[in-house]
N, C-alpha and C positions, 0 to 999 in steps of 0.2 A: 712448219716452219721453226726456227731456232728460239729458244726461249726468251722472253723480254730482257732488253740491256736499256737501263736508264741514262747511258753514257749520250745519246744524242741530245735527250730532253736537257739534260743539265749544261752540255756546251751550249746550246741553242740559247737556252735562258740566259747563261751568262753573259754572253755577247748582248743579249736585248737588254739584259740590265745595264752593262758598261754604257753602252749607248744612251740609253736615259738618264744616267747618272750624270753624265759629261753635257748633255742637251741642256739638264735641270740648271747647272752651274754656267754654262756659257751663254754669252751674250745673245739678244734675239727678241724678235717682238714676244711679250708675254703670253698671247692666246695663243699662238703658234709653236711655243717651245711647251706649254701646258700640254697641249693636244697630243704633238708627237711622243712626249715623255708617257701620258697616258696609253696611248696605243702600244708602245714598246712594252710597257710595265704590263698591259692586260695580256699580250701574248707571251711574255716570259711567264707569267701567271699560268697560264695553261699547261706550259712545259714541266713546270713544277709540280702543278695538280695533278697530272698525267703520271708522274713518278709515285705519287701518292696514291694513285687509282692503282696501279700494277704492283704496287706495294702488299695491297689487299684487295684482289679483284671482287669479292664475295660482297664486300660493303658498297653500296651504292650512294654514301654520302659523296665522295668525292667526285664520282661520274657525273652526280648531279650539279656540283659544283662547278666541274669542268664546262656543263652546257651552259650554266649562268654567267661564267666568265666569257664565253665568245662571242655570246648576243650582243655583246657593248661594241664588238669591233664594228660592224657597219655605221652606228649612229656616231661613234666617235671619226671615223674617216670623213662622214659626209660633213660634221662641224667642223674638220680641219678645212675643208673645202671652201665653207661658209668664210671662214677667217681669213683664208685667202683671197676670197672675194670682196672682204670689206664689210661684210654683214650678209650679204645676200640680199635676193629679194625677198618681200613676204613669204609668198609660196613657198620659196625654197627651207625659209627658217622654219614653217609651219610642217614642212614633210620632215625635217630632221628632228623637231620636237615631236612629233609623231612617231617617229622612229623611237627616239628615246623612251617614249613614255610604255611603246610595247614591249621594249626591250626590257624594261623593270617589270612589265607583266610578266612574261615570259622567265625571269629571274625568280620570281615567286612561284610561279606554276612548276616550274622543274623539281621544287622542293614540296610543295603542296600535294601535287598528285603523286602518290608512290608507285604507280606504274609507267610514267614517264620515261625513266630509266630504271630498270632493274638490276643489272649486274654489266660486268664488263670480263674480255679475255683479253689479254696483253699477249702480242708474239712479236719478236724481233725488235723493232724499235716502235710498234702502233699498237693502239688500243681499238678494240672493237667493243661496240654497246649494244647492249639488247634493249628492246623498246618494243612491249607486246600490243601497244595501243597505236592510235595515228596522231597521236598530238606531235610526234615529231616532223610530221609532215607540214602542220601549220608553222612549226618553227623554221623549217626549212625553207618556206615559202619567204618568210620576213627575211633572214638572215640572206637569202641569195637575191632577193630584190635589193636589199641594201648596199650589196657587194657591187652589183651592177650600177647602182646609184655612184658608187667610187669610181667605177671605171669610167662610166660614160660622163659625168659630172667633170672628172677628172680632165678626160679629154678636150671637153668642151672650155674648161676655164684654162686648159694649157694653151687657147688660142685668144680667149676674150679678157685674160687676168689685163690689170692695170699696168703691172710693171713685168718686166723680162724676168725678174727673180721669182715672183708669183707663179708666171706662167712654166717656168721653170719646176718650181714646186708643184705644180698640179700635175704637170706630166710624170714627175717622178711617182707621186700618190697613184696615178692612173697605170703606169707601167709596172708597180711592185704591187698593186691589186691582181694584174692580169697575171705576173710573174707565179703567183701561187693559187687563184683559180685555176687557170687553165691547167696545170700538171696534176693537180688533184682531182679533177673531173676525167681528165684523161687516162689516169691511174685507176679510176673505177669502172672505167669501159674495158680497158686492156685486162686490169684482174676484177672479174666481178666479184669476188669474194671479199673484197675491201669497200662494200657498200655502207656496212657499219662501222667503217672506220672513218668516214667523212671527217668529223671535227679533228681525229688526229691527224690525217693525212693533209687536211688545209693548215693545221697549225705549224706543222713540221714544213711543209712547203713556204710557209710566211716568212721564214727567214730571207725568203726574196723580199719580201716588203720590210722588214728590218733593215736590210741592207739599203734600200733605197730611202728610207727613212733616215739612215745616216748619213746619207749623201743630202737630202734636204735640209737636215739640221746644219751640217757643216756650211753648206752656202748660205743658209738664214745669218751663221755667224759672220762668215765673212761680209755679207751685203751689209748687216747691221753694225759693223766695225767701221767699215768703209763710209758710210752714212754719217755716223758720229763724227770722223775724224774731219769730213769735208764739213759739217757743220761748225767744228772747233776751230778750223784753219782761219785765222785774221784774212779780211780781204786785202788784198795788195793793191794798192793805185799806183799804176806805172805811169808817172808824167816824163813827157820829154823836156829836156834841159832847155831852156829857153836860148835861142840863137843869138849871135852877134855879139 
């Protein structure tokens, strides 16, 4: 494979950060906007971290930071679904809280365990990580269960949300998640040597999710602005002139 090039990561990060900056300034519900911005910054963060990883593949610090970064995607995605559901049920809130707690645990573990990831090799536009223990298997279970929650929770909410806007938002989140998870898994099947590049593959394909989040943010802006205008418009009392 050819030598690593950072161009794809840098262009992807620039797009994700641009959408995040626009969303942060645009009108909309604060909870929805904050979570969309957080997810986009998280995705862009991985891209920039991967550039640092491949600048010095022998140093495992940035490789560990990459794993600490991406583990937060499922909790943030499921938290966005909760926001769209108006807070959700107690069980759903407990599940998302547990996800966040486990993500915090793994964020510490990747640095506390020197064998979690010991190095990386960069080729073309992806990074391959070496991990001599089975710790990554537990990490992977948490991560993929969380992504499944984003997909199936998004599909369910796309039918059950209270408003057409939130139903469309949930559908975008579900489609965006499917749009990067399925191609990444198919790549691993078709090219078996990419198994150790799962975080890199998923985060590059997650550009699809970023595009759907941009559409979600734009819809949120339009809906919020329309609702504000409707609320501000004075009531018009149309009366018929008296006859005779």
